[in-house]
N, C-alpha and C positions, 0 to 999 in steps of 0.2 A: 642347447640341446633339449631343453624341458619343453619347448614349444613343439619340437619334433615328436616327442613322447606323446604329448596330448594329441596331435594330429594322428599319429598311428592309432591310438586308442579309438578315435572316432572312425577312422575308415574300417576298422575291423568289427565295430558295433554296426556300422552301417551296412557292411557286406552281408553279415548274417542276417540282419533284419530284412534286407532286400531280397534275399534268396528265399525267405520264407514267404514274404508278401507276394513274391512272383508265383510261387505256387499256388497261393490262395487267390490270386487274381485269374490265373489260368482255369482254376476250378470254377470260379465265378462266371467265366466267359462260357464254359462247356454247358453250364447250368441255364444262363440266360441268352447266351448267343449274342451277347452286347459287343459291338465293335468298339465301344468307348472302353469297357474292361479290357478287351483284347490290347487295345493300345496301351493301357495302364501296365499290363502284364509285360509287355515288350520294354516299356520304359523301365520297370524295375530289373529286367534281366540285363538291359544297357548300364544302368547304374552299377548293378553287382560287377559287370565286366570293367567299368572304369575304376572301381575301387579295387578290384583284384590287380589292375595294372598299377595303381598308385602304390600299393603294398609291394609288388614286385619292384619297382622303381625305387622306392624307399630303401629296400633291402640292399639292392646293388649300390646305391649312393653311399650307404653307411659302411660298406667294406672298406677299409681305410677307416514287428508290427512297425510301421512307419513313425509312429509318434515316438516310440521308445528311441529310435535311431536318431530322430530330430533332436529330441530333448537331450541325448548324450552328447551330439555335436555342438549344441548350445552350451552346454556345461563346460565342454573342453574349451570352446571358443571364449567363453566369459574368463577362463583362467589366464589367457594371454592377450586380450584386446584392450586391457588397460583403459577402460572407461571410455573407448571410442564408441561412437554410434555403429549400427550393424552395418550401414552402408558404406561408412568410412572405413570400418574394418575389412570389409571385402574388397574395397578399393585399394587399400594400402597394406594388405597383408602381404607378407614376403615368403611365406610358405603356401603352396597351393593346396594342401590337403584339405585344411578346414574350410576355406570358401568353397571348394567343390562339393564337399560333403553337405555344408548347410544349404547351397542353393538346390542341389539335387533332391534333398530330403523335403524342402520347402515346396519345390516343384511336385514331388510326389504327393505330398499331402493336398495341395490345391487340386492336383489332378484327380485324386480320390473323389474330393469334394464335387467337382465337375461331373465325373462319372455318375456319382450318386444322384445328383440333380437331373442328369440326363435320363437314366433308367427310371427314376421316379416320375418324371414328366411323361415318359413312354406309358407307364402304368396308368397314369391319372387321365391322359387324354386318348391314349390309344393311338397316337401319332408316332411311327417309328421315325420320323424325321428328327426328333429331338435327340435321338440316339447319335444321329451323324452329326448334328450340331455339336454335341458334347465332345465327339471325336476331333472336329475341327478345332475346338476350343483348346483340348489338350495339346494338339499339335502346335497351335499358335503359342500356348504357354512354353512348351518345351524350346520352340525357336527362340523365344525371348531370353530363357536361361542360357540357351547355347551361345546366343550372341555376348551376353554379358561375360561369360566365362571365356570364351575366345578372346575378347578384348583384354580381359584381366591377365590370362595366362600369356599372351603375346608379350605384354609389358613386363611380365617375369622373365620370359625367355630371352628378352632384348637386354635386360638389365635395368633395373629400377634404381633411381637415385635413392639416397637415405631420406628419411622422413624430415620434416621441417624441424621438429624437435632435437633429432639427432644432429642435424647440421648446425644447430645453434651450440649444442654441447661440444661438437668438434672446434667450432670457431672459437668459443671461450676458453677451451683447454689450450689451443695454440697461443691464443693471443696473452693468456696468463703465464706463459713461459718466460722466464728472465732472459733477456737477450733479444726477445721477438719485438721489433718496433710495431709491426702490424702485418696482418694477413692480406696478401694481395689478391690470391685467386684460389679457389677451392672447388674441387670436382670429386663426387663421390658415386659409386656404383656397387650395386648389390652383386656379389658373384654367387651368392646362395643364401638361403634363409638366415644362416647365422655366419656369415662372412662378408665383410665390407671392404671394398677398396676406397683409400683415401688418397687424393693427390692434391698438393697444396704448394703454393710459392709464398714465401715469406720475406719480408724486409727485416734484416737483422741490424744490431748495433755495428756501426762502422769501424769500432776499434777491435773487433774480435780477430783473432788469428785463426789459422786453419783449425787447431784443436779446439778452439773455443766455439768455432761454428758447428763442428761435429757434436760437441758436447750439447749445445742448445738444441739441435735437431733431435738428438736421442732424447732429451728431456722433454720436448714437445711430443714426440711419439709415446713416451712413457705417460704423460699426462692425458693424451687422447685415449689410449687403451684403459686407462683407470676409469675414465667416464664412460667409456663405449667399448666393452671387451670384443665386440663382434668386428672391430676395425683391425683385422688380422694382417691386411696388407696395405702398407702405408708408404708414400713416398712424399717427403718433404724437400723442397728445393729452395735454397737461398736465391733471391732475386732483387733487383732494383725496380722502384716505381718507374712507369713509363715516361713520366715528365722528366726523372732524372736522366734516363738513357738517351733522351732527345737533346739534352743540353751539352 
């Protein structure tokens, strides 16, 4: 649940920052009449709406300056990314809040730089076409971010598997259980950021009676949860190797 707390803090920071920045960008547009600044102002309004929806969704689910916002998001992500690179963190994160805020704020910062360059070139050259080019560049940037976020959010909605490290931990915990000869099959799926479904088939010692089978399976589940507390839903089924079934 600590990761969700970090995510909520980052969203609140981003929401207030983006609301303030949107007002500043609209003021800049009224002064300069720059379409690039107008595009950036609309961008910040859209970001604020996204973050408000994330806060609302997070609250419902729990029943049971741009630089400051980005720095806050980076700090919160550093607390939970466990040494992963930034791209790996975005790709593998099981909570949508931080990747969304990080990419939105990064896009906003880059958009501001592009808008500044566009306005500067208009002033230097006297050619208003540079403002249009900056607007198109900001649009392209937003499209790229939208595609990345759509791909990542789709994988979360469909249910991502556990990370490779977590799969290794599950495998080791099951195979270390007395009475388990070997793990035959393993499937995992995230039901939420802090909830993992584990389904496994195991080969057990042949001399176990019914009570012994139950005891071994209970012990295996306990060992998995000790290694990986988010493995809340677990189904471990005794089975025989395929080769044995064919003989």
